[in-house]
N, C-alpha and C positions, 0 to 999 in steps of 0.2 A: 531687502535681500538677506537670507540670513549669509553668514560666512561659512564658505565651504572650500574646503584643501584639499590638496593634492600632496599623497606623501611619495616621495620616488623611490620605493623601494617596497616592494611588496613580501619580504621575506617575514614568515610568521616569527623569529625570533627579533624583529624591529621594526620593521613597517607596518604590519598589521597590529601589533601591540602599539604602537603610538596611534596609529587611525581607532585603536580601539577608545583609547584614554581620550582623546578628541572627542568621539562621540559620547563619553559619558557624560563630558561638559557641554552637551549639546551644541558640538562643532561637527555638522556633517564633513563625513571625509572617505578621498578614496583612497587607493594603493595603484601606484603604476610599477612595471619595472624599471630599472633604473639607468635604461637606455636611452640615450640623446635623443633619438629617432621617436621612441615612444613618448617620452615628455613632451617633445616638440607637438606633438599630433594629439595628448591631452592636452595640452594649452589651447592649438588652434581649436576645441570645441567650445572654448568658454566657461562661463560658469565659476569659476575659482578669484579668489580675494587672497590665496595666499598658495605658497609651494614651499614644501620640505624637502632637500635636498643633502646628499652626502657625497663626498669628495678627496682625495687625497690630495689633487693639485688642481692650479687654473688653467685648463685646459683652453685656449681661446675660444672655443665652438660652446663651452659649456659656460665661459662669461659673454658670449654674446646672447646666449638665451636668457641668461639672467638678466644681462641688460633690456631685453625683449620683454621679458614680464614685467620688469619694474615700469617701463614706459608705457604699457597697460594698466598700470595701477596696482597688482597686481605685488603682496610682501614676499620676497625670498628670504625664505631660513636656510642659512646653511650650516651643515654639521662635517667639523673640519677634522681630517684625520692626521692632524698634526699642529702644531703650535707656533710656526715661524709666525712672525707677523709681515712679512712681506708676502706670504700667501693669505692671510685673513684681509690685508690691505687689497690686494687685488680685485677679491670677492667684493668686499665694500664698495670700492671704486664700480667695480661692474653693476652695482645696482642693489647687492643683498642689505637688509635691514639687520641684521644681526648674524655675526658666525659664532657658535658653538663648539669648544675643542671638544673632540670626542676620544675617547667612546665617554659617554655620558649618559646619567641616569635616566629614564626614561619620564620620570615625571615632574626632574629638574627640565629637560629640554621641553617638555608641553609647558610646563610653566611658564618658563620663558618665552614662547610662539604665544603665548594667550597672552601675557601682558604687553606685546607690543601689536596684538591685532587691532584694528580697529573695529569695535564692537558695545558700541554703547549700552546696549539694552541690557549687554552682562555687567555691567560698570562693579558691582558691589563683590562679585565672586571674583573679579578681575584683582581687587582691592586687595583681599583674605588673601590669595596667591601670594600678593606682593607680600604681607604683612611676614606669612608662614616662612617666606626664602627669607626674608630678610633677618629674621631673628626673634619675632615675637612671641611669646607662646601662647599657640593656641586653647590651652589647659587653663586658661586664667578667663575669668567670666568679660573683663576688659578686653579681650583681642575683638568680639564681635560686635561690641560696644566703639570700640576705634573704629571698624572698618565702617560701619553705619553711619559714624559723626563722620567723615572724612568724605564720604559719599554723598553726604549732605552738602558739605562747604566745596564740594570738586565742582557740585551741579549749582551752586549757588554762592560764591566765593565772597560775598558781600555778607553773607551772614555770620561771618568772622568778627567783624565789626560790630556788629551789634549787640555782642557779648553772649554768653555762654548759654544764657539759663533756655533759651528757643531751642538749640541744640540739645540740652539735656535731654528736654521734658519730648522731640519728637523721637530721639533715640529711644527714650525709656518706653513711650507708645508702642513701638515696633517690638520690643522683649516683654510688653505687660508687666513693666519696673517702674518705680519710683526715678526722679530725676536725682535727687541726693543717692540714688543705690549708685545709676549712671555715673555721678562724680564721682563716688569712691573708685568704682570699678577702673576707670578712667585715669584715676590717680595712683594705684597699687601695680596697674600693670607699667605706667610710666618709668615707675620706681624700678619694677623688672628690672624694662628695657636699658634703666641707667646701667644697674647692678651688672647686668651679664656683657654688655658691650654695645649692644643692639645699635640704640643712638648717639654711640660714637661712630659707631660704621655708617650711620644712614647720613650722618651729619657734616660728616669728615672733620669729626674734632671738634665740631662748635659747639657741641652741648655735650656734655661727660658727667653733669650730674641730673640730679632729680628736677624733670620738666614742669612748668606748671601746664595743665589739663591743653591751653592754647596753645602751649609751644610744641606739645606732643601732635596736635592734630595739623598744625602748620606744616611740622617737619616731617611728615610721611605725606601729606598733600604735596610737598615738594618736592620732595623725593620719587615719588610716583611719577611725576613728568619727567624729570632731570635727571637722575640716575642714571648714567649709562650699561647697557646691556650689549654689550659686545662681544 
């Protein structure tokens, strides 16, 4: 079943814009009023795998709604109009999978939700979103090559142990290119990511110099699953 999202805000300024953005990503999305009774009725109708809601404080009934949704396997994303850690913790403890401090740009919010959704058929777009948000420059040809190489290795991690030649070849085939061109593009992208601080941030300062292509791919694959997005 395709992922379906419920956006609990039907305003033209926020909810409808977010829903349209998700629709453009290929994820069916509905909007409803941010009234708790309306949200509960929508939840009862079924069919949703994710809920995006917005709040100022951890109202007991709202936290109960989040817990109920989480118990049914529905991922709840909370946009909080406060940066207080105690409020963030209350929503996370209730079962929210992610809290985003508002105001937040629509692109950033949608990207963060997209990264956490269980949507394996769209793994490559999720990796590209992750790379872009992390700071890898999309303008470089190695960007798409890195995303594809990481997809191959995430789906079959043992490929990294067999050397890079097969990864280069399959990535090159996707872009009607050569293995040597892919190798060079990844090397240049890794150098750029080292210079602009992307790698340092991605690896918590474990890699600060120009990486090998294997190190680059391993770092991205590891961070894709381990980097916290709270």
